[in-house]
N, C-alpha and C positions, 0 to 999 in steps of 0.2 A: 949089649945090655938087653935084658928081657923086656918084652912088651909091657907087662904090668908095671915094671919099674919106670919105663918111659912115661906111661900114663900118670903114674904117681907123681913124678917130677913135674910134668906139665900142670897137673892139678895144683900142686903145692905152689908153684910159681904164680898161678892165677889168684890165689888168696893172700898173697903177701902184702898187698897194698891197700886192700879195702875188703869189706864184708861183701861176699858174692853169693848169688843164688845159683844153684845148679843149672836150671833151665834158661835163666836170663843171661848169664855170663859165662859160667865155667864150661858147660858143655859146648856152646858155640865156639868159644876161643880155643879150647883143647882140640876140638874137631878140626878146626882150620890148621892148627899146628900139626896135628897128626896127618892130615892130607899131604902136607909138605914132606912128610916122612914116608909116604906111601901107606899110611895106616888109616883104616876106617874105624874111628873110635866111637863106641856106642855109649849111651847114657848109663847102662849098667856098669860099665868099666869105670866110669867117673865116680859113680856112687860107691863102688867097691874101694876105689882109691881113697875117697874121703873117709870111709869107715876105717881103713887102715891107718890113715893119718891121725884120726881121732884116737884110735886104740893106742898108737905109739906116742901120743901126747904132742903131736906136731900141729894139730888143728882143733878148733872147737866149733860147735854148732850153736846157733842162736835163732830165736824167734824174734824177728824185728817187725814192729807194727807202728804206724803213725799214731795209734790210739792208746798204746800200752807201753810200759817200760820194757827194755830188752830183757829177754829171758834166756839164760844159757841152758842148753840141754845137758843132761848127764848122759854122755855117750852119743851114739849115732841115732838120729831120728829116722823114722820110717819114711822112705822116699820112693815107694813102689810106683807111684803115679805122679804125673806133673801136677804141681799145686795150682789151684785155680787162682788164688790170691798169693802171690809170691811172698812168703813170710819166713822161710827157712834159709838162713845164710850161714856161711862158713868164713872163718878168719884164722889166720896162722897164730900159733902161740909163740911166746918168746923162744921156746925150745925148737920149734919148727923153723922160725926165722933164722936162728943161729945155724941150724943144719943146712938150710937153703944157702945162706951166705958163705958157709965154710967150704962147700964142695961144689964148684961148678965144673969140675973135670968131666962129669958124666952128662953135662948138658948136651942134648942132641943137635945143637945148632952152633955154627961158628960165629965170630964177631960180626960178620955181615949178614947173619940170619939164614945162612945156607945150611942144609942138613949136612952133618958130619958123616962121612962114609966109614 
């Protein structure tokens, strides 16, 4: 499996159970999993994976704030720099969840959490 597909699968997994911010949750989690696979995953790769997931209808981006109602972005928001106040979050769509649940044959870890060779 190609590197970008591994990163994409790791990112998709990260947003299947809750709204997640790139710098608070997605990047640290995906980076830890990537290290176990011998990969040094960078923030730009995560952002690219999210953009692809949004383009394919597998994820949506939202602005979440304790002071305003949630706002869904049309497409991928700009995430060139780390947000000062984490407000941009990502969540899987029904289509993305179905794809995630339908095919775990390409998941890079076995049932015990060890990298598949």
